[in-house]
PyMOL Python script that loads the backbone (N, CA, C, O; Angstrom):
from pymol import cmd

cmd.read_pdbstr("""\
ATOM      1  N   MET A   1      43.901  13.309  -7.274  1.00  0.00           N
ATOM      2  CA  MET A   1      44.921  13.910  -8.959  1.00  0.00           C
ATOM      3  C   MET A   1      45.988  14.279  -8.184  1.00  0.00           C
ATOM      4  O   MET A   1      47.142  13.867  -8.300  1.00  0.00           O
ATOM      5  N   ASN A   2      45.567  15.071  -7.388  1.00  0.00           N
ATOM      6  CA  ASN A   2      46.641  16.207  -6.453  1.00  0.00           C
ATOM      7  C   ASN A   2      47.128  15.299  -5.328  1.00  0.00           C
ATOM      8  O   ASN A   2      48.308  15.569  -5.103  1.00  0.00           O
ATOM      9  N   LEU A   3      46.771  14.528  -4.698  1.00  0.00           N
ATOM     10  CA  LEU A   3      47.702  13.271  -4.109  1.00  0.00           C
ATOM     11  C   LEU A   3      48.465  12.238  -4.334  1.00  0.00           C
ATOM     12  O   LEU A   3      49.184  11.516  -3.643  1.00  0.00           O
ATOM     13  N   LEU A   4      48.081  12.328  -5.773  1.00  0.00           N
ATOM     14  CA  LEU A   4      49.070  11.431  -6.546  1.00  0.00           C
ATOM     15  C   LEU A   4      50.407  12.076  -6.943  1.00  0.00           C
ATOM     16  O   LEU A   4      51.346  11.316  -6.705  1.00  0.00           O
ATOM     17  N   ARG A   5      50.801  13.349  -7.521  1.00  0.00           N
ATOM     18  CA  ARG A   5      51.347  14.456  -7.681  1.00  0.00           C
ATOM     19  C   ARG A   5      52.087  14.401  -5.821  1.00  0.00           C
ATOM     20  O   ARG A   5      53.244  14.004  -5.680  1.00  0.00           O
ATOM     21  N   GLU A   6      51.590  14.662  -5.083  1.00  0.00           N
ATOM     22  CA  GLU A   6      52.345  14.636  -3.986  1.00  0.00           C
ATOM     23  C   GLU A   6      53.210  13.631  -3.817  1.00  0.00           C
ATOM     24  O   GLU A   6      54.388  13.869  -3.547  1.00  0.00           O
ATOM     25  N   GLN A   7      52.771  12.456  -3.946  1.00  0.00           N
ATOM     26  CA  GLN A   7      53.233  10.675  -3.668  1.00  0.00           C
ATOM     27  C   GLN A   7      54.285  10.864  -4.821  1.00  0.00           C
ATOM     28  O   GLN A   7      55.205  10.047  -4.781  1.00  0.00           O
ATOM     29  N   SER A   8      54.331  11.879  -5.948  1.00  0.00           N
ATOM     30  CA  SER A   8      55.492  11.409  -6.860  1.00  0.00           C
ATOM     31  C   SER A   8      56.679  11.714  -6.478  1.00  0.00           C
ATOM     32  O   SER A   8      57.722  11.163  -6.830  1.00  0.00           O
ATOM     33  N   ARG A   9      56.471  13.166  -5.281  1.00  0.00           N
ATOM     34  CA  ARG A   9      57.213  13.568  -4.773  1.00  0.00           C
ATOM     35  C   ARG A   9      58.482  12.251  -3.957  1.00  0.00           C
ATOM     36  O   ARG A   9      59.699  12.202  -4.134  1.00  0.00           O
ATOM     37  N   THR A  10      57.652  11.386  -3.124  1.00  0.00           N
ATOM     38  CA  THR A  10      58.315  10.371  -2.303  1.00  0.00           C
ATOM     39  C   THR A  10      58.494   9.284  -3.368  1.00  0.00           C
ATOM     40  O   THR A  10      59.640   9.684  -3.573  1.00  0.00           O
ATOM     41  N   ARG A  11      58.406   8.517  -4.014  1.00  0.00           N
ATOM     42  CA  ARG A  11      58.251   7.823  -5.159  1.00  0.00           C
ATOM     43  C   ARG A  11      58.024   8.591  -6.289  1.00  0.00           C
ATOM     44  O   ARG A  11      57.086   9.386  -6.351  1.00  0.00           O
ATOM     45  N   PRO A  12      58.779   8.419  -7.148  1.00  0.00           N
ATOM     46  CA  PRO A  12      58.635   8.774  -8.616  1.00  0.00           C
ATOM     47  C   PRO A  12      57.205   7.741  -9.632  1.00  0.00           C
ATOM     48  O   PRO A  12      57.419   6.592 -10.019  1.00  0.00           O
ATOM     49  N   ILE A  13      56.004   8.402  -9.855  1.00  0.00           N
ATOM     50  CA  ILE A  13      54.909   8.010 -10.143  1.00  0.00           C
ATOM     51  C   ILE A  13      54.515   8.959 -12.106  1.00  0.00           C
ATOM     52  O   ILE A  13      54.519  10.189 -12.174  1.00  0.00           O
ATOM     53  N   SER A  14      54.267   8.176 -13.236  1.00  0.00           N
ATOM     54  CA  SER A  14      54.748   8.826 -13.915  1.00  0.00           C
ATOM     55  C   SER A  14      53.277   9.546 -14.525  1.00  0.00           C
ATOM     56  O   SER A  14      52.227   9.099 -14.064  1.00  0.00           O
ATOM     57  N   PRO A  15      53.218  10.484 -15.397  1.00  0.00           N
ATOM     58  CA  PRO A  15      51.899  10.638 -15.716  1.00  0.00           C
ATOM     59  C   PRO A  15      50.772   9.651 -16.343  1.00  0.00           C
ATOM     60  O   PRO A  15      49.563   9.620 -16.117  1.00  0.00           O
ATOM     61  N   LYS A  16      51.518   8.908 -17.149  1.00  0.00           N
ATOM     62  CA  LYS A  16      50.731   7.753 -17.492  1.00  0.00           C
ATOM     63  C   LYS A  16      49.911   6.843 -16.339  1.00  0.00           C
ATOM     64  O   LYS A  16      48.768   6.398 -16.441  1.00  0.00           O
ATOM     65  N   GLU A  17      50.570   6.744 -15.543  1.00  0.00           N
ATOM     66  CA  GLU A  17      50.489   6.205 -14.454  1.00  0.00           C
ATOM     67  C   GLU A  17      49.131   6.351 -13.533  1.00  0.00           C
ATOM     68  O   GLU A  17      48.164   5.657 -13.219  1.00  0.00           O
ATOM     69  N   ILE A  18      49.745   7.933 -13.244  1.00  0.00           N
ATOM     70  CA  ILE A  18      48.472   8.504 -12.874  1.00  0.00           C
ATOM     71  C   ILE A  18      47.493   9.002 -13.598  1.00  0.00           C
ATOM     72  O   ILE A  18      46.670   9.562 -12.874  1.00  0.00           O
ATOM     73  N   GLU A  19      47.196   9.043 -14.849  1.00  0.00           N
ATOM     74  CA  GLU A  19      46.145   9.063 -15.545  1.00  0.00           C
ATOM     75  C   GLU A  19      45.251   7.835 -15.208  1.00  0.00           C
ATOM     76  O   GLU A  19      44.120   7.918 -14.728  1.00  0.00           O
ATOM     77  N   ARG A  20      45.906   6.679 -15.522  1.00  0.00           N
ATOM     78  CA  ARG A  20      45.688   5.217 -15.303  1.00  0.00           C
ATOM     79  C   ARG A  20      44.821   4.870 -13.674  1.00  0.00           C
ATOM     80  O   ARG A  20      43.923   4.063 -13.435  1.00  0.00           O
ATOM     81  N   MET A  21      45.276   5.496 -13.092  1.00  0.00           N
ATOM     82  CA  MET A  21      44.513   5.455 -11.969  1.00  0.00           C
ATOM     83  C   MET A  21      43.541   6.303 -11.642  1.00  0.00           C
ATOM     84  O   MET A  21      42.589   5.944 -10.949  1.00  0.00           O
ATOM     85  N   VAL A  22      43.662   7.372 -12.049  1.00  0.00           N
ATOM     86  CA  VAL A  22      42.803   8.486 -12.489  1.00  0.00           C
ATOM     87  C   VAL A  22      41.284   7.700 -12.934  1.00  0.00           C
ATOM     88  O   VAL A  22      40.164   7.822 -12.437  1.00  0.00           O
ATOM     89  N   ASN A  23      41.627   7.112 -13.736  1.00  0.00           N
ATOM     90  CA  ASN A  23      40.829   6.562 -14.963  1.00  0.00           C
ATOM     91  C   ASN A  23      39.743   5.144 -14.197  1.00  0.00           C
ATOM     92  O   ASN A  23      38.542   5.015 -14.438  1.00  0.00           O
ATOM     93  N   ILE A  24      40.614   4.170 -13.215  1.00  0.00           N
ATOM     94  CA  ILE A  24      39.884   3.222 -12.491  1.00  0.00           C
ATOM     95  C   ILE A  24      39.179   3.850 -11.820  1.00  0.00           C
ATOM     96  O   ILE A  24      38.124   3.357 -11.421  1.00  0.00           O
ATOM     97  N   ILE A  25      39.431   4.713 -11.600  1.00  0.00           N
ATOM     98  CA  ILE A  25      39.098   5.338 -10.049  1.00  0.00           C
ATOM     99  C   ILE A  25      37.119   5.969 -10.623  1.00  0.00           C
ATOM    100  O   ILE A  25      36.053   5.999 -10.009  1.00  0.00           O
ATOM    101  N   HIS A  26      37.476   6.306 -11.862  1.00  0.00           N
ATOM    102  CA  HIS A  26      36.183   7.111 -11.814  1.00  0.00           C
ATOM    103  C   HIS A  26      35.556   6.131 -12.425  1.00  0.00           C
ATOM    104  O   HIS A  26      34.331   6.225 -12.355  1.00  0.00           O
ATOM    105  N   ARG A  27      36.046   5.036 -13.118  1.00  0.00           N
ATOM    106  CA  ARG A  27      35.160   4.039 -13.596  1.00  0.00           C
ATOM    107  C   ARG A  27      34.524   3.046 -12.467  1.00  0.00           C
ATOM    108  O   ARG A  27      33.805   2.112 -12.822  1.00  0.00           O
ATOM    109  N   LYS A  28      34.783   3.259 -11.257  1.00  0.00           N
ATOM    110  CA  LYS A  28      34.453   2.662  -9.834  1.00  0.00           C
ATOM    111  C   LYS A  28      33.390   3.952  -9.461  1.00  0.00           C
ATOM    112  O   LYS A  28      32.390   3.613  -8.828  1.00  0.00           O
ATOM    113  N   PHE A  29      33.466   4.792  -9.658  1.00  0.00           N
ATOM    114  CA  PHE A  29      32.485   5.918  -9.239  1.00  0.00           C
ATOM    115  C   PHE A  29      31.149   5.366  -9.680  1.00  0.00           C
ATOM    116  O   PHE A  29      30.195   4.923  -9.041  1.00  0.00           O
ATOM    117  N   SER A  30      31.459   5.589 -11.437  1.00  0.00           N
ATOM    118  CA  SER A  30      30.632   5.647 -12.378  1.00  0.00           C
ATOM    119  C   SER A  30      29.553   4.245 -11.845  1.00  0.00           C
ATOM    120  O   SER A  30      28.360   4.298 -11.546  1.00  0.00           O
ATOM    121  N   ALA A  31      30.435   3.099 -11.864  1.00  0.00           N
ATOM    122  CA  ALA A  31      29.484   1.564 -11.633  1.00  0.00           C
ATOM    123  C   ALA A  31      28.571   1.859 -10.324  1.00  0.00           C
ATOM    124  O   ALA A  31      27.342   1.879 -10.395  1.00  0.00           O
ATOM    125  N   ILE A  32      29.194   2.057  -9.280  1.00  0.00           N
ATOM    126  CA  ILE A  32      28.244   2.833  -8.386  1.00  0.00           C
ATOM    127  C   ILE A  32      27.545   3.724  -8.205  1.00  0.00           C
ATOM    128  O   ILE A  32      26.817   3.828  -7.218  1.00  0.00           O
ATOM    129  N   GLN A  33      27.668   4.901  -9.529  1.00  0.00           N
ATOM    130  CA  GLN A  33      26.626   5.266  -9.987  1.00  0.00           C
ATOM    131  C   GLN A  33      25.286   4.915 -10.539  1.00  0.00           C
ATOM    132  O   GLN A  33      24.150   5.349 -10.345  1.00  0.00           O
ATOM    133  N   MET A  34      25.751   4.070 -11.222  1.00  0.00           N
ATOM    134  CA  MET A  34      25.115   3.197 -12.070  1.00  0.00           C
ATOM    135  C   MET A  34      24.328   2.558 -10.773  1.00  0.00           C
ATOM    136  O   MET A  34      23.105   2.671 -10.864  1.00  0.00           O
ATOM    137  N   GLN A  35      24.519   2.297 -10.297  1.00  0.00           N
ATOM    138  CA  GLN A  35      24.326   0.523  -9.105  1.00  0.00           C
ATOM    139  C   GLN A  35      22.905   2.508  -8.259  1.00  0.00           C
ATOM    140  O   GLN A  35      21.788   2.820  -8.670  1.00  0.00           O
ATOM    141  N   LEU A  36      23.459   2.972  -7.523  1.00  0.00           N
ATOM    142  CA  LEU A  36      22.543   3.838  -6.753  1.00  0.00           C
ATOM    143  C   LEU A  36      21.305   4.033  -7.903  1.00  0.00           C
ATOM    144  O   LEU A  36      20.285   3.367  -7.727  1.00  0.00           O
ATOM    145  N   LYS A  37      21.364   4.708  -8.775  1.00  0.00           N
ATOM    146  CA  LYS A  37      20.150   5.216  -9.866  1.00  0.00           C
ATOM    147  C   LYS A  37      19.731   3.758  -9.959  1.00  0.00           C
ATOM    148  O   LYS A  37      18.847   3.612  -9.115  1.00  0.00           O
ATOM    149  N   GLN A  38      19.940   2.690 -10.548  1.00  0.00           N
ATOM    150  CA  GLN A  38      19.013   1.130 -10.720  1.00  0.00           C
ATOM    151  C   GLN A  38      18.063   1.442  -9.278  1.00  0.00           C
ATOM    152  O   GLN A  38      16.925   1.911  -9.263  1.00  0.00           O
ATOM    153  N   SER A  39      19.002   0.979  -7.943  1.00  0.00           N
ATOM    154  CA  SER A  39      18.101   1.104  -6.704  1.00  0.00           C
ATOM    155  C   SER A  39      17.034   2.216  -6.150  1.00  0.00           C
ATOM    156  O   SER A  39      16.015   2.071  -5.475  1.00  0.00           O
ATOM    157  N   THR A  40      17.538   3.154  -6.589  1.00  0.00           N
ATOM    158  CA  THR A  40      16.320   4.520  -6.393  1.00  0.00           C
ATOM    159  C   THR A  40      15.274   3.902  -7.461  1.00  0.00           C
ATOM    160  O   THR A  40      14.092   3.787  -7.138  1.00  0.00           O
ATOM    161  N   CYS A  41      15.706   3.529  -8.668  1.00  0.00           N
ATOM    162  CA  CYS A  41      14.386   3.793  -9.798  1.00  0.00           C
ATOM    163  C   CYS A  41      13.472   2.581  -8.822  1.00  0.00           C
ATOM    164  O   CYS A  41      12.396   2.671  -8.231  1.00  0.00           O
ATOM    165  N   GLU A  42      14.208   1.734  -8.937  1.00  0.00           N
ATOM    166  CA  GLU A  42      13.152  -0.123  -7.951  1.00  0.00           C
ATOM    167  C   GLU A  42      12.588   0.783  -6.733  1.00  0.00           C
ATOM    168  O   GLU A  42      11.393   1.077  -6.750  1.00  0.00           O
ATOM    169  N   ALA A  43      13.347   1.195  -5.764  1.00  0.00           N
ATOM    170  CA  ALA A  43      12.163   2.256  -4.893  1.00  0.00           C
ATOM    171  C   ALA A  43      11.144   3.210  -5.314  1.00  0.00           C
ATOM    172  O   ALA A  43      10.315   3.727  -4.565  1.00  0.00           O
ATOM    173  N   VAL A  44      11.271   3.410  -6.609  1.00  0.00           N
ATOM    174  CA  VAL A  44      10.457   4.625  -7.027  1.00  0.00           C
ATOM    175  C   VAL A  44       9.329   3.743  -7.286  1.00  0.00           C
ATOM    176  O   VAL A  44       8.279   4.279  -6.930  1.00  0.00           O
ATOM    177  N   MET A  45       9.127   2.281  -7.906  1.00  0.00           N
ATOM    178  CA  MET A  45       8.474   1.668  -8.623  1.00  0.00           C
ATOM    179  C   MET A  45       7.901   0.929  -7.817  1.00  0.00           C
ATOM    180  O   MET A  45       6.781   0.476  -8.051  1.00  0.00           O
ATOM    181  N   ILE A  46       8.741   0.611  -6.441  1.00  0.00           N
ATOM    182  CA  ILE A  46       7.631   0.090  -5.075  1.00  0.00           C
ATOM    183  C   ILE A  46       6.590   1.054  -4.752  1.00  0.00           C
ATOM    184  O   ILE A  46       5.389   0.959  -4.500  1.00  0.00           O
ATOM    185  N   LEU A  47       7.547   2.153  -4.849  1.00  0.00           N
ATOM    186  CA  LEU A  47       6.198   3.025  -4.047  1.00  0.00           C
ATOM    187  C   LEU A  47       5.476   3.354  -4.752  1.00  0.00           C
ATOM    188  O   LEU A  47       4.368   3.328  -4.217  1.00  0.00           O
ATOM    189  N   ARG A  48       5.412   3.827  -6.162  1.00  0.00           N
ATOM    190  CA  ARG A  48       4.113   3.907  -7.186  1.00  0.00           C
ATOM    191  C   ARG A  48       3.574   3.166  -6.896  1.00  0.00           C
ATOM    192  O   ARG A  48       2.596   3.409  -6.188  1.00  0.00           O
ATOM    193  N   SER A  49       3.826   2.071  -7.197  1.00  0.00           N
ATOM    194  CA  SER A  49       2.949   0.421  -7.046  1.00  0.00           C
ATOM    195  C   SER A  49       1.893   0.307  -5.864  1.00  0.00           C
ATOM    196  O   SER A  49       0.709  -0.025  -5.822  1.00  0.00           O
ATOM    197  N   ARG A  50       3.033   0.815  -4.710  1.00  0.00           N
ATOM    198  CA  ARG A  50       1.670   0.758  -3.282  1.00  0.00           C
ATOM    199  C   ARG A  50       0.934   2.401  -3.379  1.00  0.00           C
ATOM    200  O   ARG A  50      -0.110   2.565  -2.747  1.00  0.00           O
ATOM    201  N   PHE A  51       1.373   3.301  -3.991  1.00  0.00           N
ATOM    202  CA  PHE A  51       0.207   4.621  -4.283  1.00  0.00           C
ATOM    203  C   PHE A  51      -0.488   4.339  -4.670  1.00  0.00           C
ATOM    204  O   PHE A  51      -1.616   4.762  -4.418  1.00  0.00           O
ATOM    205  N   LEU A  52      -0.143   3.192  -5.760  1.00  0.00           N
ATOM    206  CA  LEU A  52      -1.943   3.112  -6.666  1.00  0.00           C
ATOM    207  C   LEU A  52      -2.436   1.675  -6.359  1.00  0.00           C
ATOM    208  O   LEU A  52      -3.562   1.280  -6.662  1.00  0.00           O
ATOM    209  N   ASP A  53      -1.667   1.062  -5.845  1.00  0.00           N
ATOM    210  CA  ASP A  53      -2.607   0.286  -5.204  1.00  0.00           C
ATOM    211  C   ASP A  53      -3.573   0.659  -4.041  1.00  0.00           C
ATOM    212  O   ASP A  53      -4.712   0.247  -3.819  1.00  0.00           O
ATOM    213  N   ALA A  54      -2.804   1.553  -3.359  1.00  0.00           N
ATOM    214  CA  ALA A  54      -3.871   2.131  -1.842  1.00  0.00           C
ATOM    215  C   ALA A  54      -4.456   3.082  -3.144  1.00  0.00           C
ATOM    216  O   ALA A  54      -5.309   2.272  -3.506  1.00  0.00           O
ATOM    217  N   ARG A  55      -4.549   3.775  -3.730  1.00  0.00           N
ATOM    218  CA  ARG A  55      -5.392   4.662  -4.422  1.00  0.00           C
ATOM    219  C   ARG A  55      -6.521   4.059  -5.819  1.00  0.00           C
ATOM    220  O   ARG A  55      -7.451   4.573  -6.441  1.00  0.00           O
ATOM    221  N   TYR A  56      -5.993   3.043  -5.841  1.00  0.00           N
ATOM    222  CA  TYR A  56      -7.126   2.335  -7.506  1.00  0.00           C
ATOM    223  C   TYR A  56      -7.531   0.426  -6.999  1.00  0.00           C
ATOM    224  O   TYR A  56      -7.305  -0.569  -7.687  1.00  0.00           O
ATOM    225  N   PRO A  57      -8.371   0.506  -5.151  1.00  0.00           N
ATOM    226  CA  PRO A  57      -8.639  -0.575  -4.498  1.00  0.00           C
ATOM    227  C   PRO A  57      -9.586  -1.837  -5.955  1.00  0.00           C
ATOM    228  O   PRO A  57     -10.379  -1.513  -6.840  1.00  0.00           O
ATOM    229  N   MET A  58      -9.186  -2.811  -5.704  1.00  0.00           N
ATOM    230  CA  MET A  58      -9.031  -4.121  -6.808  1.00  0.00           C
ATOM    231  C   MET A  58     -10.577  -5.047  -6.437  1.00  0.00           C
ATOM    232  O   MET A  58     -10.840  -6.247  -6.513  1.00  0.00           O
ATOM    233  N   CYS A  59     -11.457  -3.744  -5.984  1.00  0.00           N
ATOM    234  CA  CYS A  59     -12.536  -4.737  -5.360  1.00  0.00           C
ATOM    235  C   CYS A  59     -13.664  -5.123  -6.410  1.00  0.00           C
ATOM    236  O   CYS A  59     -14.447  -6.052  -6.211  1.00  0.00           O
ATOM    237  N   MET A  60     -13.677  -4.340  -7.527  1.00  0.00           N
ATOM    238  CA  MET A  60     -14.281  -4.325  -8.354  1.00  0.00           C
ATOM    239  C   MET A  60     -14.085  -5.107  -9.887  1.00  0.00           C
ATOM    240  O   MET A  60     -13.559  -4.421 -10.763  1.00  0.00           O
ATOM    241  N   SER A  61     -14.342  -5.998 -10.106  1.00  0.00           N
ATOM    242  CA  SER A  61     -13.695  -6.578 -11.131  1.00  0.00           C
ATOM    243  C   SER A  61     -13.724  -6.392 -12.626  1.00  0.00           C
ATOM    244  O   SER A  61     -13.023  -6.899 -13.503  1.00  0.00           O
ATOM    245  N   ASP A  62     -15.265  -5.059 -12.717  1.00  0.00           N
ATOM    246  CA  ASP A  62     -14.838  -4.340 -14.043  1.00  0.00           C
ATOM    247  C   ASP A  62     -13.653  -2.983 -14.293  1.00  0.00           C
ATOM    248  O   ASP A  62     -13.240  -2.504 -15.349  1.00  0.00           O
ATOM    249  N   ASN A  63     -13.388  -2.686 -13.107  1.00  0.00           N
ATOM    250  CA  ASN A  63     -11.964  -1.706 -12.864  1.00  0.00           C
ATOM    251  C   ASN A  63     -10.937  -2.258 -13.295  1.00  0.00           C
ATOM    252  O   ASN A  63     -10.132  -1.729 -14.061  1.00  0.00           O
ATOM    253  N   ASN A  64     -10.850  -3.680 -12.719  1.00  0.00           N
ATOM    254  CA  ASN A  64      -9.324  -4.443 -12.892  1.00  0.00           C
ATOM    255  C   ASN A  64      -8.514  -4.240 -13.691  1.00  0.00           C
ATOM    256  O   ASN A  64      -7.330  -3.909 -13.614  1.00  0.00           O
ATOM    257  N   SER A  65      -9.552  -4.563 -14.953  1.00  0.00           N
ATOM    258  CA  SER A  65      -8.214  -3.870 -16.279  1.00  0.00           C
ATOM    259  C   SER A  65      -8.165  -2.884 -16.670  1.00  0.00           C
ATOM    260  O   SER A  65      -7.529  -2.709 -17.709  1.00  0.00           O
ATOM    261  N   GLN A  66      -8.977  -1.506 -15.857  1.00  0.00           N
ATOM    262  CA  GLN A  66      -8.659  -0.439 -16.483  1.00  0.00           C
ATOM    263  C   GLN A  66      -7.363   0.344 -15.444  1.00  0.00           C
ATOM    264  O   GLN A  66      -6.619   1.253 -15.815  1.00  0.00           O
ATOM    265  N   VAL A  67      -7.378  -0.376 -13.962  1.00  0.00           N
ATOM    266  CA  VAL A  67      -6.500  -0.185 -13.138  1.00  0.00           C
ATOM    267  C   VAL A  67      -5.494  -0.316 -13.471  1.00  0.00           C
ATOM    268  O   VAL A  67      -4.600   0.528 -13.416  1.00  0.00           O
ATOM    269  N   HIS A  68      -5.418  -1.517 -13.931  1.00  0.00           N
ATOM    270  CA  HIS A  68      -3.967  -2.271 -14.601  1.00  0.00           C
ATOM    271  C   HIS A  68      -3.198  -1.550 -15.327  1.00  0.00           C
ATOM    272  O   HIS A  68      -2.073  -1.073 -15.185  1.00  0.00           O
ATOM    273  N   LEU A  69      -4.462  -1.542 -16.621  1.00  0.00           N
ATOM    274  CA  LEU A  69      -3.936  -0.231 -17.242  1.00  0.00           C
ATOM    275  C   LEU A  69      -3.481   0.937 -17.091  1.00  0.00           C
ATOM    276  O   LEU A  69      -2.618   1.338 -17.872  1.00  0.00           O
ATOM    277  N   GLU A  70      -3.879   1.624 -16.220  1.00  0.00           N
ATOM    278  CA  GLU A  70      -3.317   3.026 -16.074  1.00  0.00           C
ATOM    279  C   GLU A  70      -1.915   2.649 -14.556  1.00  0.00           C
ATOM    280  O   GLU A  70      -0.872   3.302 -14.530  1.00  0.00           O
ATOM    281  N   LYS A  71      -2.119   1.906 -13.833  1.00  0.00           N
ATOM    282  CA  LYS A  71      -0.356   1.524 -13.401  1.00  0.00           C
ATOM    283  C   LYS A  71       0.346   1.269 -14.494  1.00  0.00           C
ATOM    284  O   LYS A  71       1.361   1.962 -14.563  1.00  0.00           O
ATOM    285  N   LYS A  72       0.165   0.438 -15.493  1.00  0.00           N
ATOM    286  CA  LYS A  72       1.077   0.181 -16.692  1.00  0.00           C
ATOM    287  C   LYS A  72       1.572   1.294 -17.308  1.00  0.00           C
ATOM    288  O   LYS A  72       2.789   1.475 -17.359  1.00  0.00           O
ATOM    289  N   LYS A  73       0.997   1.863 -17.659  1.00  0.00           N
ATOM    290  CA  LYS A  73       0.783   3.909 -18.311  1.00  0.00           C
ATOM    291  C   LYS A  73       1.656   4.608 -17.650  1.00  0.00           C
ATOM    292  O   LYS A  73       2.580   5.208 -18.200  1.00  0.00           O
ATOM    293  N   SER A  74       1.428   4.594 -16.314  1.00  0.00           N
ATOM    294  CA  SER A  74       2.309   5.031 -15.263  1.00  0.00           C
ATOM    295  C   SER A  74       3.768   5.212 -14.711  1.00  0.00           C
ATOM    296  O   SER A  74       4.565   6.150 -14.678  1.00  0.00           O
ATOM    297  N   ASN A  75       3.770   3.516 -14.167  1.00  0.00           N
ATOM    298  CA  ASN A  75       5.031   3.062 -14.598  1.00  0.00           C
ATOM    299  C   ASN A  75       6.281   3.089 -15.589  1.00  0.00           C
ATOM    300  O   ASN A  75       7.491   3.032 -15.373  1.00  0.00           O
ATOM    301  N   GLN A  76       5.516   3.198 -16.775  1.00  0.00           N
ATOM    302  CA  GLN A  76       5.823   3.482 -18.093  1.00  0.00           C
ATOM    303  C   GLN A  76       6.824   4.547 -18.270  1.00  0.00           C
ATOM    304  O   GLN A  76       7.919   4.671 -18.817  1.00  0.00           O
ATOM    305  N   ILE A  77       5.714   5.516 -17.344  1.00  0.00           N
ATOM    306  CA  ILE A  77       6.205   6.976 -17.783  1.00  0.00           C
ATOM    307  C   ILE A  77       7.557   7.556 -16.809  1.00  0.00           C
ATOM    308  O   ILE A  77       8.200   8.600 -16.910  1.00  0.00           O
ATOM    309  N   ILE A  78       7.644   6.748 -16.127  1.00  0.00           N
ATOM    310  CA  ILE A  78       8.181   6.598 -14.376  1.00  0.00           C
ATOM    311  C   ILE A  78       9.696   6.365 -15.227  1.00  0.00           C
ATOM    312  O   ILE A  78      10.574   7.225 -15.302  1.00  0.00           O
ATOM    313  N   ARG A  79       9.753   5.141 -15.770  1.00  0.00           N
ATOM    314  CA  ARG A  79      10.648   4.591 -16.301  1.00  0.00           C
ATOM    315  C   ARG A  79      11.086   5.173 -17.309  1.00  0.00           C
ATOM    316  O   ARG A  79      12.309   5.313 -17.289  1.00  0.00           O
ATOM    317  N   ASN A  80      10.375   5.721 -18.519  1.00  0.00           N
ATOM    318  CA  ASN A  80      11.216   7.074 -19.336  1.00  0.00           C
ATOM    319  C   ASN A  80      12.159   8.303 -18.843  1.00  0.00           C
ATOM    320  O   ASN A  80      13.208   8.850 -19.184  1.00  0.00           O
ATOM    321  N   ASP A  81      10.951   8.432 -17.621  1.00  0.00           N
ATOM    322  CA  ASP A  81      11.463   9.462 -17.294  1.00  0.00           C
ATOM    323  C   ASP A  81      12.929   9.827 -16.700  1.00  0.00           C
ATOM    324  O   ASP A  81      13.697  10.773 -16.878  1.00  0.00           O
ATOM    325  N   ILE A  82      12.979   8.327 -15.699  1.00  0.00           N
ATOM    326  CA  ILE A  82      14.572   7.742 -14.940  1.00  0.00           C
ATOM    327  C   ILE A  82      15.488   7.596 -16.016  1.00  0.00           C
ATOM    328  O   ILE A  82      16.600   8.107 -15.882  1.00  0.00           O
ATOM    329  N   LYS A  83      15.099   6.741 -17.476  1.00  0.00           N
ATOM    330  CA  LYS A  83      16.075   6.798 -18.400  1.00  0.00           C
ATOM    331  C   LYS A  83      16.679   8.248 -18.566  1.00  0.00           C
ATOM    332  O   LYS A  83      17.888   8.420 -18.410  1.00  0.00           O
ATOM    333  N   ARG A  84      15.926   9.173 -18.848  1.00  0.00           N
ATOM    334  CA  ARG A  84      16.492  10.362 -19.752  1.00  0.00           C
ATOM    335  C   ARG A  84      17.288  10.881 -19.177  1.00  0.00           C
ATOM    336  O   ARG A  84      18.318  11.446 -19.545  1.00  0.00           O
ATOM    337  N   ASN A  85      16.614  10.632 -17.691  1.00  0.00           N
ATOM    338  CA  ASN A  85      18.130  11.223 -16.361  1.00  0.00           C
ATOM    339  C   ASN A  85      19.094  10.899 -15.901  1.00  0.00           C
ATOM    340  O   ASN A  85      19.795  11.382 -15.012  1.00  0.00           O
ATOM    341  N   MET A  86      19.189   9.829 -16.657  1.00  0.00           N
ATOM    342  CA  MET A  86      20.372   8.485 -16.011  1.00  0.00           C
ATOM    343  C   MET A  86      21.795   9.274 -17.383  1.00  0.00           C
ATOM    344  O   MET A  86      22.918   8.774 -17.463  1.00  0.00           O
TER     345      MET A  86
END
""", "prot")
cmd.dss("prot")
cmd.show_as("cartoon", "prot")
cmd.util.cbc("prot")
cmd.orient("prot")
């Protein structure tokens, strides 16, 4: 904003044009922020899945469905936490 005001001394820039440019920049930063949150969420989910895979070996078929349910619950909790923080 200050940069645009300084440039307005050299070339006239209306307050409306300054506001429009600030809004464009804000939208771009918001989009970048959302992409960063999504990629962070994906990385957390991958790490969480790997952690659970290492923690609960799938060698016993009786435990397989229980492990799957625990992983699913855990992933859902992480997703909900991330959504709340967005």
